[in-house]
N, C-alpha and C positions, 0 to 999 in steps of 0.2 A: 401482426407487426413483423416478426422475424419468420423465416421459413423454417419451421420446426423440424421438418424431415431432413432438410439440408444440414441444419445444425447438428441434429442427432447423428447423421452419418459422419460428419467431420469430427465430432467428439468421440464416436466409436473408433474411428481410425487412430485416435490418440490413446485409446484404452479406457474411455469413459462411456459406459453404457447407461444412458439417461432414461429414467422412467417417464411415463406420460405426465405425472405430476410435476417432475422437475422441469420438463420442457414447457409446461404451462407457467411455472414460476419464472423461467428465463424470459418467456414472452411478455409476461406482466412487467418484469424488470425493464425490458427494452422499451416498452410503452411509457413507463414512468420516466426513464432516462430522457427520452425525446421531449416529453411534456415539460419536465423540470428544466431541461436545457434551454427552453425558451425564456425562462425566468433568470437562470444563472448560467453563464457560459462555462460549462464544465468540459465540453469536448467538441471537436470539429467533426467527429465521426458519428453520424446519426443515421446513415443508410442501413437497411436491414443486414446486408451481408457484411458490411464493415463492423457492425455491432457484434455479429456472430463470431467473426474471426479476430478482429483487433481488440475487442473488449472481453468477450466471454471466453473464447478458446484460449487466447493468450493468458487470461487470468487463471485458467485451469492448469496451465503449465506449472504453476506454483506447486500443485500437488504431485507432479511428477519429479520436480527438482528437489523438493524438500519432503522428508519423511516426518510427517506430523503424527505424533502418537494419538491414540484414541482419547478423546475428550480434551485435547490440547486447547489452550487459550491463545488467541492471536490478537495482538494490539495493532490497530490501524491508526497511525497518527496522521492527521490532516486527511480525513476520510475522502473528501471530494465526492466523486461519483461512485465510490465504493469498490474500486478495482485495486488489487485482485481479491480482496477479502470476501466480499459478498458472493460472487460467483463460486468461490471455493466453498463457502458455507452452504450454498444450495446443493452442492454435490456431496459434501461431508457434513451431514446433519449433526454429528457428534461434536463438531468444533464450537467453541464459545468465542464470540467476537467482542472486543472492547474497542469501540469507535471513539476516538479522541478528536474533538473539534465541535464547533457550534455555528449557528447562523440563524437568520430570521425564519427559516422553514424547518426548524428542528421538529416541530410537532407533526408536520407532514411526513417527515422521514420516519418518525416513530410509527405512524399509521401505516406507512408502506411496508415496514418490517413485519407488522402484524398481518397485513394482507398476504404477504409472501409466506406466512407461516413460520417465520424464524424469530419472532419477537421475544420468545421466552429464552433464547440463547444469544441475543444481541444486547449488549449493555452500552448505552449512550453516555459516555463520561462527560460530554460537553467540553467547554473551555477549561483548561487546567492552568494552575499557577506554575511557574518554573520549577518549584520544589516538587509539586505533584507529578509533573511531567518527568522529572528526574527519577521519581519513585517508579513510574511506569517502566522507564528504560532499565531500571536496576533489576527487574525480574526477567529481562529479555537476554537472549544470547547475542543478538546482533540486530542492527538496523539495515533493512534491505529495501532498495528502491530501484526501479527501472525508469522512473520519470525523468524526462528532460525539460519539464516545465519550469519556468522561472519562478512559479509560485511555490516550488518545493525547495528553493535554495536554502531556506532557514533550517529545515528539518535535519539534514545531515550535520549541520553545525551544532544543533541542540543535542543530537545523539553523541557526538564526539565530546562535547563539553560535559556530558554526563558519564563519560568513561565507557561508552558503548561502541564497539567496532562497527564500521559501516561497510556495506557491500553494495557497490554501485556499478552500473554500466559506464563505460568511458564517456558516453554522451550525456550522462545524468548531471543534473544540477550539482555543482560543487565537487565533481569527481576529481578535480585537480588537487583537492585537499588530502586525498588518500596517499599515505606512505605505506606501500604494500607490506603486509605482515606486521606493521606497527600499529596503525590506527584503523586499518581496514583492508579491503581487497576489491579488486576489479574483476568483472566477468563479462564475457561476450555471449555465451550460449547457456541454455538451461542446464546442460551437463556440467559446465564449469561452475555454475551457481550451486548445483547439487553437491559437487565435490567440496566446495568451500564450506557449505553449511554442515556437511557430514564431519569435516575436520573440527569445526568449532564445537559440534555436539559431542565429540569424543574427548574434549578437554575435561580433566578432572577439576575439582574445586581450586587446587593450587594453580593449575594452568589457566583457568578462567580469571583468577585474581591477577595473575601476571599479565594477561592480555589487557585487562582493564587498566592496570597501572601504566602499561605502554601507551595506551590510548590517552590516558589522562595527561601524560607528559607532553603530548602534542597539542593538548587543548589550550595551552598557554598562548599559542599564536592566534587562537580564535577570539580575538578581542571583541568588545562591543561594537567597534567600527566595522568588523566583518559582518556582523549581524545587521547593523544599520544599513550597510550597502545592499544586502540582500533584500531588506524591506523596501528601500528606495527603488530598487529595480522593479519590484512588484507594483509599487504605486505608479511608476513611470509607464509600465505596460498597461495598467488599468486606465490611466489618463489617455494614453494613445488610442486605446479601443474606444473610449468614450468620445474622443474628438472625431474619430472616423465615423461613428454612428450619428 
């Protein structure tokens, strides 16, 4: 599927020396992505080089931008195609993934995790209630997203409503909700993302509590109407694609 030699060289140029087993896992992942994309429209990027660069290599930049300690747990809310968490997991086997979200092909995704050899450290939480999702957010330092997909509009709202600061690119869904330094931060480059994450990681318990209080104060403006608008946008997009097909 992918050109493993080309991908290996590109990853090495960024400081990631991939083993033969890891390259095999990435190739299997790419095949699964293309096959699964025929059932569920997850991405428009399905060519081998596009997958290597835009999906896999971009996902690995997470490991350069954020210093994740040994054995860290990563919560991926609205897992979708699994970026950037699954590629990061393939390189950092010590990480534990908690994938939040569900769908009709959940069993197939469980099997794919087993085939990739990561099933023992990937926990599928499935669909969560609002209270359970807030509990997930409560153990996190921040909500990070680079997605500009309309399907991700609700996620930053849910994070802010739970008192969690959000870190988004300017083009990300609902980036206009950010009040810099109050309920979140905006970044353009991996280095900027890394600097923001490092500053948040250095907060002591009192500083983290103060940050959450600041975020919570802005949550009052995130009414049910805001979330309803986000959901309506998703449905309109889905209807538009259905009409075109």
